[in-house]
C-alpha positions as CSV (number, residue, x, y, z in Angstrom):
1,M,14.4,-3.2,31.6
2,A,16.5,-6.0,30.0
3,K,18.0,-8.2,32.6
4,P,19.8,-11.5,32.8
5,A,17.4,-14.4,32.3
6,E,16.9,-16.9,35.1
7,E,18.3,-20.4,34.6
8,D,16.2,-22.1,32.1
9,G,17.8,-25.4,31.6
10,R,19.5,-24.6,28.3
11,D,22.3,-27.0,27.5
12,G,25.3,-24.7,27.2
13,D,27.8,-27.6,27.2
14,S,27.1,-28.7,23.7
15,A,30.1,-27.9,21.5
16,S,27.8,-27.8,18.5
17,Q,25.5,-25.3,19.9
18,V,25.9,-21.8,18.4
19,S,26.3,-19.1,21.0
20,L,23.7,-16.4,20.5
21,P,24.3,-12.8,21.6
22,G,20.9,-12.5,23.4
23,E,21.2,-15.6,25.5
24,G,20.6,-15.0,29.1
25,V,18.9,-11.6,28.5
26,N,15.2,-10.9,29.1
27,V,13.6,-8.2,26.9
28,T,10.3,-6.5,27.9
29,M,8.1,-5.4,25.1
30,A,4.8,-3.5,25.1
31,R,2.4,-2.8,22.3
32,A,-0.1,-0.1,21.4
33,P,-3.9,-0.7,21.7
34,W,-4.6,-0.3,17.9
35,N,-4.7,-3.7,16.2
36,T,-3.0,-2.3,13.1
37,G,0.3,-2.7,15.0
38,Y,-0.1,-6.1,16.5
39,F,1.5,-7.9,13.6
40,Q,4.6,-5.8,13.6
41,A,5.1,-6.3,17.3
42,E,5.1,-10.1,16.8
43,V,7.6,-9.8,13.9
44,Y,10.1,-7.9,16.1
45,K,9.6,-10.3,19.0
46,A,10.3,-13.3,16.8
47,L,13.4,-11.6,15.3
48,L,14.9,-10.8,18.7
49,E,14.3,-14.4,19.7
50,E,16.4,-15.5,16.7
51,L,19.2,-13.7,18.4
52,G,18.6,-15.7,21.6
53,Y,16.8,-13.0,23.6
54,T,14.0,-14.1,25.9
55,V,11.2,-11.7,24.9
56,S,8.0,-11.0,26.9
57,D,4.6,-11.2,25.2
58,P,3.7,-7.7,24.0
59,S,0.0,-8.7,24.0
60,Q,0.2,-8.9,27.8
61,A,1.4,-5.3,28.0
62,E,-1.0,-3.3,25.9
63,M,-1.3,0.4,26.8
64,P,-1.9,3.8,25.3
65,P,1.1,5.9,24.3
66,G,0.5,8.3,27.1
67,N,1.4,5.6,29.6
68,F,4.0,3.7,27.6
69,Y,6.6,6.4,26.9
70,V,6.8,7.4,30.6
71,E,7.3,3.8,31.6
72,L,9.8,3.3,28.8
73,A,11.8,6.2,30.1
74,R,11.7,4.8,33.6
75,G,13.1,1.5,32.3
76,D,10.0,-0.5,33.0
77,F,10.0,-1.6,29.3
78,D,12.8,-1.9,26.8
79,L,10.9,-1.1,23.6
80,W,7.8,-1.1,21.5
81,V,7.5,-0.9,17.7
82,N,4.3,1.1,17.5
83,S,5.5,4.8,17.5
84,W,3.8,7.1,15.1
85,F,5.7,10.3,14.4
86,P,5.1,13.2,14.3
87,A,1.9,12.3,16.2
88,H,3.8,10.9,19.1
89,D,6.3,13.8,19.4
90,Q,4.2,15.1,22.2
91,F,4.9,12.1,24.4
92,L,8.7,12.6,24.1
93,A,8.3,16.1,25.5
94,V,6.7,15.0,28.7
95,E,8.7,16.1,31.8
96,L,9.5,13.5,34.4
97,P,9.6,14.1,38.2
98,D,13.4,14.6,38.1
99,G,13.0,17.4,35.6
100,S,14.3,15.5,32.6
101,L,12.2,14.8,29.5
102,V,11.2,11.4,28.2
103,S,13.3,12.1,25.1
104,D,16.4,12.2,27.4
105,H,16.0,8.5,28.1
106,V,14.7,6.9,24.9
107,S,15.7,6.8,21.2
108,V,13.8,6.4,18.0
109,I,15.6,3.8,15.9
110,G,15.4,2.2,12.5
111,E,13.3,2.6,9.4
112,Q,10.4,0.1,10.0
113,M,7.9,2.0,8.0
114,L,9.0,5.4,6.9
115,A,6.0,7.5,5.7
116,G,4.0,4.3,6.1
117,G,1.1,5.8,8.1
118,L,-1.0,7.3,5.4
119,N,-4.3,9.2,5.2
120,G,-5.8,10.4,1.9
121,F,-8.2,10.0,-0.9
122,V,-8.5,7.0,-3.3
123,I,-10.4,6.5,-6.6
124,D,-11.1,3.3,-8.4
125,K,-8.4,2.5,-11.0
126,N,-10.8,1.9,-13.9
127,T,-12.5,5.3,-13.6
128,A,-9.2,7.1,-13.1
129,D,-7.6,5.4,-16.2
130,V,-10.6,6.1,-18.5
131,H,-10.8,9.8,-17.5
132,G,-7.2,10.6,-16.8
133,I,-7.7,11.4,-13.1
134,V,-4.6,11.6,-11.0
135,T,-5.3,14.5,-8.6
136,M,-8.3,15.9,-6.7
137,A,-8.3,18.9,-9.0
138,D,-9.0,16.6,-12.0
139,I,-12.3,15.9,-10.3
140,A,-13.0,19.3,-8.8
141,D,-12.2,21.4,-11.9
142,N,-14.3,19.3,-14.3
143,P,-18.0,19.3,-13.5
144,E,-18.6,16.5,-15.9
145,I,-16.1,14.3,-14.1
146,A,-17.4,15.3,-10.7
147,A,-20.9,14.2,-11.9
148,L,-19.6,10.7,-12.2
149,F,-19.4,10.5,-8.4
150,D,-22.7,12.4,-7.8
151,S,-25.3,10.1,-6.2
152,D,-27.9,12.7,-5.0
153,G,-28.1,14.8,-8.2
154,N,-26.8,18.1,-6.8
155,G,-23.9,18.2,-9.3
156,K,-21.2,17.6,-6.7
157,A,-18.9,14.6,-6.4
158,D,-19.7,12.6,-3.2
159,L,-16.5,12.0,-1.3
160,L,-17.0,9.3,1.4
161,G,-15.3,11.0,4.2
162,C,-14.8,11.0,8.0
163,N,-17.2,10.6,10.9
164,E,-18.5,13.8,12.5
165,R,-16.1,13.4,15.5
166,W,-13.0,12.4,13.6
167,G,-10.2,15.0,13.3
168,C,-9.8,14.2,9.6
169,R,-13.3,15.5,8.9
170,E,-12.3,19.1,9.5
171,I,-9.1,18.7,7.6
172,I,-11.0,17.5,4.6
173,D,-13.5,20.3,4.8
174,Q,-10.7,22.9,5.1
175,T,-8.8,21.3,2.2
176,I,-12.0,21.6,0.0
177,A,-12.5,25.2,1.1
178,R,-8.8,26.2,0.6
179,N,-8.9,24.9,-3.0
180,G,-12.3,26.4,-3.8
181,W,-13.8,23.0,-4.5
182,E,-17.1,23.6,-2.6
183,D,-19.2,23.7,-5.8
184,T,-17.9,20.3,-7.1
185,I,-16.9,18.2,-4.1
186,E,-18.7,17.6,-0.9
187,Q,-17.7,15.3,2.0
188,I,-20.3,12.7,3.0
189,S,-20.1,12.0,6.7
190,G,-21.8,9.3,8.6
191,E,-20.7,6.0,10.1
192,Y,-17.6,5.3,8.0
193,Y,-17.5,1.6,8.5
194,G,-21.0,0.9,7.2
195,L,-20.8,3.5,4.4
196,F,-17.6,2.1,3.2
197,W,-18.9,-1.4,2.7
198,V,-22.0,-0.1,0.9
199,A,-19.8,1.9,-1.4
200,W,-17.5,-1.1,-2.0
201,E,-20.4,-3.3,-2.9
202,R,-21.7,-0.7,-5.3
203,H,-18.2,-0.5,-6.8
204,L,-18.1,-4.2,-7.3
205,G,-21.4,-3.7,-9.2
206,G,-19.7,-1.3,-11.6
207,E,-20.0,2.1,-9.9
208,P,-17.1,4.5,-9.4
209,L,-15.5,4.7,-6.0
210,F,-14.2,8.0,-4.4
211,T,-13.4,7.7,-0.7
212,Y,-11.1,8.8,2.2
213,A,-8.9,5.9,3.5
214,W,-6.0,5.3,5.7
215,S,-3.2,2.8,5.9
216,P,-2.3,0.4,7.5
217,S,-5.9,-0.6,7.8
218,L,-8.4,-3.3,6.7
219,F,-9.7,-0.8,4.1
220,A,-6.3,-0.3,2.5
221,G,-5.9,-4.1,2.4
222,V,-9.3,-4.5,0.6
223,L,-8.8,-1.5,-1.7
224,R,-5.2,-2.6,-2.7
225,P,-3.7,0.7,-4.0
226,G,-2.0,0.1,-7.3
227,V,-4.2,-2.9,-8.1
228,S,-7.8,-1.7,-7.6
229,V,-7.4,1.9,-6.7
230,Y,-5.0,4.9,-6.8
231,W,-4.1,7.4,-4.2
232,L,-5.0,10.9,-5.4
233,T,-2.6,13.8,-5.2
234,V,-3.8,17.0,-3.5
235,P,-2.3,19.9,-5.4
236,N,-2.7,22.5,-2.7
237,P,-2.8,20.8,0.8
238,L,-3.2,22.7,4.0
239,P,0.1,24.3,5.1
240,D,0.4,22.0,8.2
241,Q,-0.4,18.9,6.1
242,R,2.3,19.2,3.5
243,G,4.7,16.4,3.0
244,A,4.8,14.0,0.0
245,A,4.3,10.3,0.7
246,V,6.9,7.9,-0.6
247,L,4.6,5.9,-3.0
248,P,5.4,4.5,-6.4
249,P,3.6,5.9,-9.5
250,E,1.6,2.7,-9.9
251,Q,0.0,3.5,-6.5
252,C,-0.1,7.3,-6.7
253,P,0.2,8.5,-10.4
254,G,0.3,12.2,-9.4
255,Q,3.9,12.7,-8.3
256,P,5.0,14.1,-5.9
257,C,2.3,12.3,-4.0
258,E,0.8,14.9,-1.6
259,L,-2.1,13.1,0.0
260,G,-3.4,16.1,1.9
261,F,-2.3,14.6,5.2
262,V,1.2,14.5,6.6
263,P,2.5,10.9,6.3
264,A,3.5,9.3,9.6
265,D,6.7,7.4,10.2
266,I,5.9,4.1,12.1
267,L,9.1,3.3,14.1
268,V,10.6,1.6,17.0
269,T,11.3,3.5,20.3
270,A,13.6,1.9,22.8
271,N,15.1,2.7,26.2
272,N,18.7,4.1,25.8
273,G,20.0,1.8,28.5
274,F,18.7,-1.2,26.7
275,L,20.3,-0.1,23.4
276,E,23.6,0.6,25.0
277,A,23.7,-2.8,26.8
278,N,22.5,-4.8,23.9
279,R,24.3,-3.7,20.7
280,P,23.2,-6.7,18.6
281,A,19.5,-6.0,19.4
282,A,20.1,-2.3,18.4
283,I,21.7,-3.3,15.1
284,L,18.7,-5.6,14.4
285,L,16.2,-2.9,15.3
286,E,18.0,-0.5,13.0
287,R,17.7,-2.7,10.0
288,V,14.1,-4.1,10.0
289,V,11.8,-2.8,7.3
290,I,8.2,-4.0,7.0
291,P,6.3,-2.9,3.8
292,S,2.9,-1.4,4.6
293,T,1.4,-3.5,1.8
294,D,2.3,-6.6,3.8
295,V,0.8,-5.2,7.0
296,N,-2.4,-4.4,5.1
297,R,-2.7,-8.0,3.8
298,Q,-2.2,-9.3,7.3
299,I,-4.9,-7.0,8.6
300,V,-7.4,-8.4,6.1
301,R,-6.6,-11.9,7.3
302,M,-6.9,-10.8,11.0
303,E,-10.2,-9.1,10.4
304,T,-11.8,-11.9,8.4
305,G,-11.4,-14.9,10.6
306,E,-7.8,-15.1,11.7
307,G,-7.8,-12.7,14.5
308,S,-6.6,-14.7,17.6
309,Q,-3.3,-14.0,19.2
310,A,-2.1,-17.4,17.9
311,D,-3.1,-16.4,14.4
312,I,-1.2,-13.1,14.6
313,T,1.9,-14.9,15.9
314,R,1.6,-17.4,13.0
315,H,1.3,-14.6,10.5
316,A,4.5,-13.0,11.8
317,H,6.4,-16.2,11.4
318,E,5.1,-16.8,7.9
319,W,6.2,-13.3,7.0
320,I,9.7,-13.9,8.3
321,E,10.0,-17.2,6.4
322,S,8.7,-15.4,3.2
323,N,11.5,-12.9,3.6
324,R,14.1,-15.3,5.0
325,D,17.0,-14.2,2.8
326,T,16.6,-10.6,3.9
327,V,15.9,-11.5,7.5
328,D,19.1,-13.6,7.6
329,R,21.1,-10.6,6.6
330,W,19.6,-8.6,9.4
331,V,20.4,-11.3,11.9
332,A,23.9,-11.7,10.4
333,A,24.6,-8.0,10.9
334,A,23.5,-8.3,14.5
335,M,25.6,-11.4,15.1
336,T,28.6,-9.6,13.6
337,A,28.0,-6.6,15.9
338,A,28.3,-9.0,18.8
339,E,31.7,-10.2,17.7
340,T,33.4,-6.9,16.7
341,T,32.9,-3.2,16.7
342,T,34.7,-2.6,13.5
343,T,33.3,-5.1,11.0
344,T,29.8,-5.0,9.7
345,V,27.7,-6.8,7.1
346,P,26.1,-4.1,4.9
347,D,22.4,-4.6,4.2
348,T,21.9,-3.9,0.5
349,T,18.8,-5.9,-0.1
350,T,15.3,-4.7,-0.5
351,T,12.5,-6.3,1.5
352,T,10.2,-8.3,-0.8
353,S,6.5,-8.4,-0.4
354,A,5.5,-11.4,1.6
355,A,3.6,-14.0,-0.2
356,T,0.0,-14.2,0.9
357,T,-2.3,-17.2,0.6
358,T,-5.5,-15.3,1.4
359,T,-7.8,-13.2,-0.7
360,A,-9.7,-10.1,0.1
361,P,-13.0,-10.9,1.9
362,D,-16.2,-11.4,0.0
363,T,-17.5,-7.9,0.9
364,T,-20.9,-8.6,-0.5
365,T,-21.5,-10.7,2.6
366,T,-19.3,-9.0,5.2
367,T,-21.3,-6.8,7.4
368,S,-18.9,-5.9,10.2
369,A,-15.4,-6.7,9.0
370,A,-14.1,-3.3,10.0
371,T,-15.6,-3.1,13.4
372,T,-12.4,-4.1,15.2
373,T,-10.0,-2.1,13.2
374,T,-8.3,0.5,15.2
375,A,-5.8,3.2,14.2
376,P,-4.0,5.9,16.1
377,D,-5.3,9.5,15.7
378,T,-2.6,11.2,13.7
379,T,-4.6,14.1,12.4
380,T,-4.2,16.8,15.1
381,T,-0.5,17.0,15.9
382,T,1.7,19.5,14.2
383,S,4.8,18.5,12.4
384,A,8.1,18.3,14.2
385,A,11.6,19.1,13.3
386,T,13.8,16.0,13.2
387,T,17.6,15.6,13.4
388,T,19.1,12.4,12.2
389,T,22.7,11.5,13.1
390,T,24.3,8.6,11.4
391,T,27.4,7.2,13.0
392,S,29.8,4.5,11.6
393,A,28.4,1.5,9.9
394,A,28.7,-0.5,13.1
395,T,26.6,1.8,15.1
396,T,22.9,2.6,15.3
397,T,21.0,5.4,13.7
398,T,18.9,7.4,16.2
399,T,16.5,10.3,15.6
400,T,16.1,13.2,18.0
401,R,12.6,14.7,17.7
402,V,11.8,18.2,18.9
403,P,8.0,18.6,19.5
404,T,6.4,21.8,18.3
405,T,4.1,23.8,20.6
406,T,1.8,25.4,18.1
407,V,-1.9,25.2,18.8
408,A,-3.7,23.7,15.8
409,P,-6.1,26.4,14.5
410,G,-9.8,26.0,14.1
411,R,-10.3,23.0,16.3
412,P,-13.0,23.8,18.9
413,G,-13.0,21.2,21.7
414,K,-9.6,19.9,20.7
415,F,-6.3,20.6,22.5
416,S,-3.0,20.3,20.8
417,D,-0.5,22.6,22.7
418,F,1.8,19.9,24.1
419,N,4.3,22.3,25.6
420,G,6.5,20.1,27.8
421,A,7.0,22.9,30.3
422,D,3.3,23.0,31.0
423,A,2.5,19.4,30.7
424,A,1.3,17.3,33.6
425,T,1.1,13.6,33.9
426,W,-2.3,12.3,34.9
427,Q,-3.3,9.1,36.6
428,Q,-4.8,6.5,34.5
429,M,-8.6,6.1,34.7
430,H,-9.8,2.5,35.0
431,A,-13.4,1.1,34.9
432,D,-13.5,1.1,38.7
433,G,-13.2,4.8,38.4
434,E,-12.2,5.9,41.9
435,V,-10.0,8.6,40.4
436,V,-10.2,9.9,36.9
437,A,-7.3,12.3,37.1
438,C,-5.2,14.1,39.7
439,Y,-3.4,17.3,39.2
440,E,-1.9,19.5,42.0
441,G,-3.6,17.3,44.6
442,I,-7.1,17.9,43.2
443,A,-8.9,14.6,42.7
444,L,-11.6,14.7,40.0
445,P,-14.4,12.1,40.8
446,L,-15.8,10.1,38.0
447,D,-19.3,11.6,38.2
448,S,-17.9,15.1,37.5
449,F,-17.4,13.9,33.9
450,C,-21.1,13.1,33.5
451,L,-20.6,9.4,33.0
452,D,-23.2,7.0,34.3
453,E,-22.5,3.9,36.4
454,N,-21.8,1.9,33.2
455,F,-19.3,4.5,32.0
456,R,-21.5,5.3,29.1
457,F,-21.4,8.8,27.6
458,S,-23.0,8.4,24.2
459,A,-24.9,5.8,22.2
460,D,-21.9,5.2,19.9
461,Y,-19.3,4.7,22.6
462,S,-20.7,2.6,25.3
463,Q,-17.8,1.9,27.7
464,V,-14.6,3.7,28.5
465,L,-11.9,1.1,29.4
466,D,-9.1,3.5,30.4
467,V,-7.9,7.0,29.7
468,S,-4.4,8.4,30.0
469,F,-4.4,12.2,30.4
470,M,-1.2,14.0,29.5
471,V,-1.8,17.7,29.4
472,I,-3.9,20.6,30.8
473,H,-4.7,24.0,29.3
474,L,-5.9,27.1,31.1
475,P,-7.2,29.2,28.2
476,D,-8.9,31.9,30.3
477,G,-8.1,31.4,33.9
478,D,-11.2,29.4,34.9
479,G,-11.6,27.3,31.9
480,V,-9.9,23.9,31.9
481,V,-9.4,21.5,29.0
482,L,-8.1,18.0,29.5
483,Q,-7.1,15.7,26.7
484,G,-5.7,12.2,26.6
485,S,-5.7,8.9,24.7
486,A,-8.7,6.7,25.5
487,T,-9.4,3.1,25.0
488,F,-13.2,2.5,24.7
489,R,-15.6,-0.1,23.7
490,A,-17.8,0.7,20.6
491,G,-20.1,-1.7,18.9
492,G,-18.6,-4.8,20.6
493,S,-15.0,-3.8,19.6
494,V,-12.2,-2.1,21.5
495,Q,-10.9,1.1,19.9
496,L,-8.4,3.8,20.6
497,G,-9.2,7.5,20.4
498,W,-8.7,10.9,21.8
499,I,-11.0,12.1,24.5
500,T,-11.5,15.8,25.6
501,F,-13.1,17.1,28.7
502,E,-13.9,20.8,29.2
503,K,-15.0,22.7,32.3
504,V,-18.5,24.1,31.8
505,G,-19.5,26.1,34.9
506,A,-19.0,23.8,37.9
507,N,-19.1,20.6,35.9
508,R,-16.7,18.9,33.6
509,V,-18.3,17.4,30.5
510,I,-17.1,15.4,27.6
511,T,-16.9,17.7,24.6
512,H,-15.0,15.6,22.1
513,L,-14.2,12.0,21.3
514,E,-12.7,10.7,18.1
515,P,-11.3,7.3,17.2
């Protein structure tokens, strides 16, 4: 929790020194374990420091959301900037020991990246322009056009899709079936990272490109929607995946831009006590907007040689300087809030895209550029009702989110009923593995999950680093399903995913893992 800073030798006697509202206050930040959010965390840290706050290093407090939101509610942290909604609504519904919910103690604030977390389908711009392709139906309803993307001669367009264990794979198959596209489009599943670079190299050689992608990500940074590719509109998305993305026609020609996946809002979540005690910080958090295109550019830099923490911090400061006029208005509004409760400086500017001095990697020689890219799993959580209340210009805008409790249909081995009344908080599993989880006093030893001494449970995912379990489900009395966020090592990189355990007889075995 924010607290007065220790004496640090600052010279407060200088008449020329400007008094900053955050001076003498420590701010504790965490960050999520997907590297597509590292850059934003550093931007916010630097901006708070411009107000005089002493901000902890978020890279030293990296944790899965299942852990973070509870600790935020307890006041152990003041904020993070890596919330994905509606995927994270479930964590706001967790009940604390005193009977209150996490949502009673925290607030979602600002508009960092509204509808900025995207999943969908892209096509190369040249093929789309020549053949007038703006929607998935333009491919599916025209066998001659579908044949442009057919590499195996079966008459169907090959859509580079999701890995077998990714939640998006089933959503894509269901979308194809719902629209009756089985005869003209088929999803190609395998190891996405390797298949993408093969497809990209072929595209550079002149072949059409038709692939699933997500943003922020390295792939979106390489693809460059609006420059090299378009997002395709899905005319008839699944009912629980409806919701148009806020994208300009030059990036998504088919308007409204229904991508077939609910767009996620990437936002700040902060402790209520911190916001109440630090109004200037709250005003700043309310105003910051970071374009997803800028994040994608940074991810390309991070994944192609500039991936140290020092590099990421430098990228954040470069972005701030590239947007200095807008940033100064944000800071001025926060400074004004420190001086008065009635006068504000309206923010009427639009954030410009940060200048970049790097280019997309030479993908003809890159073999593993995507291996360290991680992204939160946003494909299995149902949408949530939101209520936004805007107060006077001098106050902050907060969002109250009400998680749904609907079980996602057709997802064997997957658990998505996050009813706060039935949720249990599980102990974190570490590599020393003395306790995996504990519920109602029952300790579950590591070997009951069929992991060997090196914590390996498949050839693809060789080491579980930690797991945070949040819920249980008793579907038929004896059956037990546990699900939580997992940090695991795969192919030399650390990734985030969801992990599911299911009781089979007397044993509990891993039935599902997806990054």
